[in-house]
N, C-alpha and C positions, 0 to 999 in steps of 0.2 A: 453624456450623465454626471453628473458632479458630485467628486468626492467627497466624504462626508471625514472629517476631519475628526478622528476618535482620543479624548485625553487619557498618557499615562495612569495618574490617580482612579478613574476611572473602572477602568480594566482589572485594577489592583479592587477593588470595592465593589466589583462584581466576586472576585475569585473571595475576597472575605466572607463577600455573603453567603459562598457556598461553603466556605468552612463554619462559619456559625451555625448554619442549618443542617450539616454533617456532624457536628458533636466535636468539631476538628479542634478545638482552643486551643493547644497549645499551637498548631498553625499559625492560629490566628491570631496571637499575642505575637506571639515571633515579626511574621510580617507585618504587621502595623508597628512592632516599633525598628524594623529593619528600611520601612519606606517610608515610616512617619504620616501614612495614609490610616485614617480611622473613619471605621465605618458608620458610625452616628446615624443610625435607623432603630427603629423600632415598631413592633407589628401595629401598634395604633397608641396614636399621642393621648386618647381618651383612656386609654386605660393605663398608659404609663400616668398619665396625669392623675387620676383613681387613684392610684396605686399610692403614688406621691401625696394623695390628702389624704389618704385615708391608715397612710403609714404600712403600707407594706414593705420594707425596706429591705427584705430579702429581695424580692422583684424587681424593685427599684437598682440595687448594687450589681442584680444582676444584667441589667438591661444597660447599663453604666459604665459595666466592665470593659464595652466593645466603643464608650464612646472616649472621644475628647472632647473636655471641657475645661474651659479656663479657669485657672487657678482659682480664683475668688468665687467661684460659681459651686468648684470641686470643694471648697472648706465648707462653704455653707450647708451642703447637704452632709458632710459627714461631719459634723460641729450640731447640727440637730440630731442626728442620730447618736450622737454620743450621749445626747441630753435626754433622748426619749429614753435610753438603756439604765443611765441613771434613774432615774425616775420608774424605772419600771425592777429598780436595785439587783441589775444587771451588772453589776459590778464590775464581774473578774472581765466580761466581753466587754465594755464599756473601757479599762483601762488598757485591753489588749489592742481596743481601735486608737486608742487617742496615743498609744505609746509605739506601737507597731506599724501602721500607715504611713504612705508617704504623704497626703493627705494631708493629717495630723503635722508629720515633720513640717512641710512647708504651713501652716499656721503657726506654729510657732516659730519658724522663722520670718513669716509677714508680719503676723501680729502675735506679740508675747503677751500680753495685757491679757486676751483672750484665753489662752490658753492657759493661761496663770489660772485663770476665773474657771475653766473647765477641771481644772488640777485639785481647785478648792471645794467644787461641787462632788467630784467623784470621792473627796476623804473624807465629807460630812458624813455623821449618822445618818442626815434624815435629806428629802428632796428640799429643798428649797424654792415655791415656783417665783418668788419674786424675784431670784434674784437669778434662777434660771431664763425668765424673762420679762427684762425691766420696762420702764418706760412704755407700760401698759401692754404691754403684746403677750399673744397666747400663742398656744401649743399648735391651734389652727392657722392663725394667721402666717405663721414660723413656715406652715408646710404648705399653705398656699405662694407666698413671697418662692419661696422654694420651685415650686412648682410654675408658676409664671418665667422665673430664669432659664430655667432648664427646659421649657419645651422649644423656645425659638432654637435650642443647639442640635435639636432632632429634625427628621424627615420620616416620613413612611415610604417604603418602595415597595411593590408588589413581591413576593417569595419567588425562589428559583430563577431568579432573571438570568443567571449566563445559562441557564438549561434552557431557558424562553428564545433566549437571544441564537443562541446554538440552533437550538430546531427551525427555530424562521430563517435562518440561513440556510441551510438544507432543503430543506421545501423550497425555497425559493430558485437554490441551486437546481434542483428537480424540475423546476416549471420553464426556469430558461435552457433545461436539456445539460447542465452542466454534470449532472447526476444521474444514473438511472432511476426511474421512480419504483416505488415498492420493495426498497432495499434494504435491509439491516447497513448501517452503514457503519466502518470504522473512524471514528474520528479524530483518533492520534495521528495513525496512519494515513490518514487519507482516501480509505479504499473500500471497498465496499467484499464480505467475507464470502468467498467461493463456497458452493456448496456442491460434496461432491457427492455423484452419484456410485451407489454401492454398489449396484448388479450392470454390467456392460453387456447393453445389447447393439444391434447392427443399426444405421441411418433408415428412415423409412419416408420420410418424406421435408420439402425447404421449407425451413420455419422463416426467412428471412433472407435479402440479396441486399448486396453494395452494388453499386456500377459506375464504374472507373471512365468508359469510354471506348471504344475500338481501339484508338490510339494512344490510348495510354492504360493502355488493359495489364494489371496485376499479375508480374512474373514471379515471386515470390509468396509465400504468407505465413507466420510461425505465431500460434501462442507462448505466453509466457511459461517459465516451471509452476508457477504459482496464480496462473489460470485467470491474473492480474488485467492483462496486457493481450491484445490481438493484433499484431503488426502486418503491413504489410509494405510491399516493394514492389514498385510498376516503372514502365518501360520508359517513362518519361523522367526517372531521377528519383522520385517521392519515393520519402520513408515517412508511411503516416502511423499513427496508434488509434485505433479503432473500438467503440464499445459495441461488443459485438451480440449484448443483447437488444439494442435499439437498430444497429447499422448506422450507427451516426460517427464522426470524428468525437476521439472525446476531448471534450472543450475545455474540462475539468484540468487538465495539461496545461499553463499559463500559454505555454510558446506556440499551439495548436491553435487555442485561443485569438493570438495575433498574429496568426498568420506566420508566423516566425520557424518554416518546415524542415524538418533534417530530409537534407537533399544530397545527390550526389548529378556530377553532369552528364553521367551516358546512365542506361537501364542497369537498375537493380536487380540482381542475378539469384544473390540469396541474403538469407536474414539467420540469424542465431541469436537468443538470449542464454545471458550468463544464467549459473545455477541458481543465485538472487533474488532473478530479474532486473536486479539494476539496472546492468548494461545491453545494450545493443549491439550486435556485430552487424556491419553489411557490406557487400561486397557490391561491385558492377564492373559493368561489361569492359570499361576500360584499364583494368584489374586496377582498379583503386579498394584501400580495406579504412573504413572508418567505424570507431567504434562509438557511440552514446547513451551519455547520459540519460534514462528513459525519464524520469520525471520532469528535467528541468528541458532536455531536446539538446543540451551541450553535446559538442562534438570533443571526446577526450582524446581520443589517436584518430589522428590521419596519417595514411600511408601511402604516398601518393602511386608507385610502381611497387605495391606489394606484390604484383606481378606481372609478367610482362603481354598476356592479355587477359581476359575477362575469369574473375571468380565464381567458380560454381557452385562451393559449400565454402560452411564454415562453424565453426565450433567454438566454444570455450572450451579450456582446461577447468577441473574440479575447483580449481580456487581461482579459477576468475582471474588469475595473473597472466595467460599468456590464450594467444589464436588460432586456432588450426584452418588455412586455408587448402584450398585446391582449387585448379584452376586448367583453363582449355593446353595453357601454357606445357602442358604435362608433368608438372611438380604439385608436390604436396609441401608445404611450407609452417612453423610455427613461428610465430610474430610475439615477442616480449611486449607487453602494453608498455610499461617505464619508459624501457629503449627502443621502441619502433622498430627495431630492428630483426633482421633472422635468427631466431635461437638454433630451429633444428631445419635441415630438409630433404625430400622422401624422391627421389630419381628411379625410376625405374619401368613406368609404363610408357609405353609409344604411342598411346593416342589420347586425347583430350579426357580430361577426369570427369565422371559425374558426381559424385558423394565421397563425401569424408566425416569416421566419425569415431570415435574412442572406444575403446572397449578392453574389456577385462580390469572394472575399475581405472583406467589410465592407464594402465603401463602397453596398452598397444592401438596403434593405430590401424583403423581398416579404408581402405580405396579401395572403389571402382572404377572403372573405365572405358573408355568405346572398342579398348581393342578387345574384349570380350576376358578381362581376365578382374581378379579379386586380390587386394596385396593386401598382409599383415606385417603391422612393421612392428619393429620391439623401439621403445620410444627412446630409449634413453642410447641403442648402437644406429638407428635411424635405416638398419639394413631387414631386408624385407624374411622374413624367415618361413612366412607360405604363400604361394602363389597359385591359387588354382581357377579352373574355368567350370562353371556350373555348367552343369550337361543342357547338350542343345542336340533340334529335331536334327538340325545338319548341321555335323561336327567340323563340315569344308568351311563353313564362313564363320566370320568372328559375330561372335552377336553381343553388340552392348549388352554392360552390365547399368542399369540407370540410378538401382538405389539400393544402398546398402545400411542396414541401423542393428541397431541393440534388442536381444530378447532381455525382458524384467523376467528379473527371478532366475534370469542364466546367465552367468560373468560369462560362459564359455559357445556361447552359440550367437548367430546373427543371422537378421533376414538378408538373403539374394536377390534380388529384384531386377533375371534382366529382361533386357526388350522382347518381350518373349508371351505366350499364352499361359506362362508357369513359372512358379514363386516360391523356390526354398528356403529350410529356414537348413543353416549348416553350422557346424563346428568352428571354431576359429583352423582348424587345420582343414577346412574343406569337407569334411565325410557330413552328406547328409541326413538331418535326421530327420525333415517333414518336405513333402514335395504335395502342391496344390497347382490342379491345372481348372479353367475358365471351359476348356471343354471345344473352343473355338479354334480352325483349324485357319478361317483368316480374316484378317481387319482385327484378331482379339489381344494384336500384340500390348503388355503393359506398356506405361511411358511411365509413371510413376506410380507408388505404395508410403502405404503408413501401419506401424501398429496400434492397437489401440492400447489406449495406458496399463494395464494390467495384461498385457499378450493377448485377449481369449479372442479378438479377431483381424483380421489380416487383410487391409482395406488394399484393393488394387486399382488403378483408374486405364482403363484399355482403349486403342487406339479407336474403337467402335464407338466415346463419348458415355459410355459404362461403367460403374461402379460396382467391383465383382466384391462378396461379403464373402469372406474364408472364414469359418469356424478353425481356430488353430489346434483342439484340441481332437477333432476329432480330423481333420485336414481335410476337408470339406466344403467346396460350396453350397454357401446356405443361401442366398440372399442377392440378386441385381439392382439396380436400381438407373436409370436412366439420367444422363447428369446436364446434358447443355445440348446443341445443335450444331454446336463449333466445338473446336476440338479446344480439348481440357488441358491447361498447364502445368498444373499440380494439385497437393490437395497436404493439407495438416487436422492433427486432431489435437482436440484440448485436452490435457494432463488429467484433469481430474471430470470431466461431465462425457456423457453421450453426445458430443456435439464436431461435428464433421466437417471445414470449409474445405471447398473446391471450387479453383477461378479457370476462367475460359480465354480465349481468346478476341472472342466479342463483347470484352472488359466488365463480363458479369462474376461476380463472387456467388458463391450460394455456400449457406450455411444450412446443413442439415443434423435433425435431431430424431428421434425413435418414438413411438406415440407409448 
């Protein structure tokens, strides 16, 4: 498709029209003066001509206030208005017009003889028609001459052109799949506002699927904090941003529309957004850490050997200046985004680390490992202040802990999910607050878990490919849902809506909602 060239003055005229229609007169005047571009439009040429011929000078002056006229035509207009004011014996108004307007100043400089005649008319005790209109001219003829002179300088443009063009552009983007259909759209920010669900409900059915293929299945998925973006990382190294309403790639992101994808050389194992949703961190199986600018796909920071083995989890600090990472290499590290260097390192786990998160408003780091322990670290001293094991049905065996996460509105509590049919809410010292069990003795161990945004529901995915929905207030299993015929890899929850994503090794990602 050929590109259409748009001239800058045309864009300014669109803004000028918007200002005029919304009575932003000071803005209109300033923009015209600074840009040297004038609007030169009237609502109707016929009305404009009629106002001149009938001497409706208030309307004419209002219309010409935003029109750039040649000097001789502007002085012709003001000359006639001054004469007619004198005829009506509006002497004070005529004197002000003659002596205080820029148009009359120009007349004084370019045609001093005519200016002196107007001064003479102004000072006479009576109106002399023959002096005002010499050589057989009349008031009607002068008005007709002025109309003929001014009409070629103006043009008629349909109202609200700026809003009309923006509306057409968004409709075309919706038609082309670049914008979700049927949504309000924040034109300034370039996003569709997210509507939050006021009541939290567990999912009941699958509303949409995204298919990756069995050899490129999704390994991790995350929603951004503002709910605008849904990112996935797959075994073939791609990091992609999706429209979860349609199940399609976000083509309104120019880099994806042009197939300039965010990528790793190895399987992507973890993702996390910054608090402001502007950045996305991704970690891969070869120990590579990358930080991306979400709107442009630009790689802001690339750390090739962030860990010696795969990065299993990552999280931004509250101010988004550092990224916390966990790895198969038994370490937790904190990298500075500006320097790209290790700022802190936490050592002590005896097996690979499955998950890591911040707690206590960023003053603590919590990690969980295949060694069966949960460690709470002080972010300043990097020392483990607490190490505990969640209760196990078989205390002699180390039961891997697959997930830890914060609890909304309870800074001193965390969710602890071991690879077992039981999940816990504990304090940071390891004291059990709540226990929830699937009731299964075989093939019911949990492999992934997440909390709802308000913490009213705790969702756990079992080895049996079933979603277990626990009410945290009642500490009770309320609902189960069959997710897939193949092993489920993980789960993610939207930050404001009753929307859950699950993804499995068959390459199918499913989005679940409540009825």
